[in-house]
C-alpha positions as CSV (number, residue, x, y, z in Angstrom):
1,X,39.4,63.5,116.9
2,X,41.3,67.0,117.1
3,X,42.4,68.5,120.2
4,X,41.1,71.3,121.7
5,X,43.9,73.4,122.1
6,X,45.1,73.0,118.2
7,X,42.3,73.8,117.2
8,X,42.1,77.3,118.8
9,X,45.9,77.4,117.9
10,X,45.1,76.9,114.7
11,X,42.4,79.6,114.8
12,X,44.9,82.5,116.4
13,X,47.5,81.7,113.8
14,X,44.5,82.3,111.1
15,X,43.3,85.5,112.7
16,X,46.4,87.0,113.5
17,X,48.6,85.4,110.7
18,X,51.4,84.0,112.4
19,X,53.8,82.0,111.5
20,X,54.1,78.4,113.7
21,X,57.7,79.3,115.6
22,X,58.1,75.4,115.9
23,X,58.0,74.7,112.5
24,X,59.5,77.5,111.3
25,X,62.8,76.5,113.3
26,X,63.0,72.8,111.8
27,X,62.5,74.0,108.6
28,X,65.5,76.4,109.0
29,X,67.7,73.9,110.5
30,X,66.9,71.0,107.5
31,X,68.2,74.2,105.3
32,X,71.0,75.0,107.1
33,X,72.1,70.8,107.7
34,X,71.8,70.7,103.2
35,X,74.3,73.5,102.6
36,X,76.8,73.9,105.3
37,X,79.9,72.9,102.8
38,X,78.6,75.4,100.4
39,X,80.0,78.3,102.1
40,X,83.9,76.9,101.7
41,X,83.2,75.8,98.5
42,X,81.8,79.1,97.3
43,X,85.0,80.8,98.9
44,X,87.5,78.2,97.0
45,X,85.9,79.6,93.9
46,X,86.3,83.2,94.3
47,X,88.9,83.6,96.9
48,X,91.9,83.4,94.1
49,X,89.9,85.2,91.8
50,X,89.4,88.3,94.3
51,X,93.3,88.4,95.3
52,X,94.5,87.8,91.6
53,X,92.7,91.1,91.3
54,X,94.0,92.5,94.0
55,X,97.7,91.6,92.9
56,X,97.1,93.2,89.9
57,X,96.0,96.3,91.5
58,X,98.8,96.6,93.4
59,X,101.5,95.6,90.9
60,X,99.8,98.4,88.0
61,X,99.8,101.1,91.3
62,X,103.7,100.0,91.5
63,X,104.3,100.3,87.6
64,X,102.7,103.9,87.7
65,X,105.2,104.8,90.8
66,X,108.2,103.8,89.0
67,X,107.4,105.4,86.1
68,X,106.6,108.4,87.3
69,X,110.4,108.2,89.4
70,X,112.2,107.4,86.2
71,X,110.3,110.9,84.5
72,X,111.7,112.4,87.6
73,X,115.3,111.1,87.6
74,X,115.2,112.6,83.9
75,X,114.1,116.0,84.5
76,X,116.6,115.5,87.4
77,X,119.3,115.0,84.9
78,X,118.4,117.5,82.2
79,X,118.4,120.0,85.0
80,X,121.7,119.1,85.8
81,X,123.0,119.0,82.3
82,X,121.4,122.6,81.3
83,X,123.4,124.2,84.3
84,X,126.0,126.6,82.0
85,X,128.5,125.2,85.4
86,X,128.0,121.5,84.1
87,X,130.5,120.3,81.8
88,X,130.7,116.4,82.5
89,X,127.8,113.5,81.0
90,X,129.2,111.9,84.3
91,X,127.5,114.5,86.3
92,X,124.3,114.1,84.8
93,X,124.5,110.4,85.1
94,X,125.0,110.8,88.8
95,X,121.9,113.2,89.9
96,X,119.5,111.0,87.5
97,X,120.8,107.7,89.5
98,X,120.7,109.6,92.8
99,X,117.3,110.4,92.3
100,X,116.3,106.5,90.8
101,X,118.2,105.1,93.7
102,X,115.1,106.9,95.8
103,X,112.5,104.0,94.3
104,X,114.6,101.9,93.2
105,X,117.9,101.6,94.8
106,X,121.0,99.0,93.4
107,X,119.0,98.9,90.3
108,X,120.5,99.0,86.7
109,X,119.8,101.8,85.1
110,X,120.2,103.5,82.0
111,X,120.9,107.1,81.3
112,X,121.4,109.0,78.3
113,X,122.0,112.8,77.1
114,X,122.0,114.6,74.0
115,X,124.0,116.3,72.7
116,X,127.0,113.5,74.4
117,X,129.5,116.5,75.5
118,X,128.5,119.3,77.4
119,X,131.6,121.6,76.9
120,X,131.4,123.1,73.5
121,X,127.6,123.7,73.6
122,X,126.0,127.4,73.1
123,X,123.2,129.2,75.2
124,X,119.9,128.1,73.8
125,X,120.5,124.7,72.7
126,X,118.3,121.5,73.8
127,X,119.7,119.1,75.6
128,X,117.5,115.7,76.2
129,X,118.2,113.2,78.7
130,X,116.0,109.6,78.7
131,X,116.3,107.3,81.7
132,X,115.2,103.6,81.5
133,X,115.2,100.9,83.8
134,X,114.0,97.3,83.2
135,X,110.6,96.5,84.3
136,X,111.8,93.0,85.1
137,X,114.8,94.8,87.5
138,X,112.0,96.8,89.4
139,X,108.9,94.4,90.1
140,X,107.6,92.5,92.7
141,X,106.2,89.7,90.1
142,X,108.7,87.1,89.2
143,X,110.8,87.1,86.2
144,X,109.6,84.2,84.5
145,X,106.2,85.5,84.5
146,X,106.9,89.3,83.0
147,X,107.3,89.8,79.3
148,X,110.6,89.8,78.7
149,X,112.5,93.1,77.3
150,X,109.9,95.4,79.2
151,X,111.5,98.8,79.9
152,X,110.2,102.1,81.5
153,X,111.5,105.5,80.3
154,X,111.6,108.8,81.1
155,X,112.6,111.7,78.7
156,X,112.9,115.2,79.4
157,X,114.2,118.2,77.1
158,X,115.7,121.4,78.6
159,X,117.3,124.4,76.5
160,X,120.9,125.2,78.3
161,X,121.4,128.5,80.6
């Protein structure tokens, strides 16, 4: 035998198309109980991958920054080398290393200048300054992970005044 109130409720639901809220809440509770640890497991799978991508982007940005600094150091060294008052290669090396110390302080960088001596070169001669730094010296990544021998270089060529 069907209760009179229940039959009226069913008719109203059919007419108004309202869901039975009590049954809906019970179904949601049961569904939530069965997926209680799913979010933690999904996060455990996704978090390492996302962190590696974020740190990779940061390290790649740092590579670009250091490469730009090496190129600027070569330009500064070359600007010093083309001056008629510069007679010593040590002045060129000091100018390039001073510029490199802004981004990578106390790091070993190599500076080479062609021609090797600036005393007897004439006006209009091309002067080339090359600055290089080992990537493992300026990277935040541990040296055991990096490939050996990776070097960032910058080169500048200008005409002697």
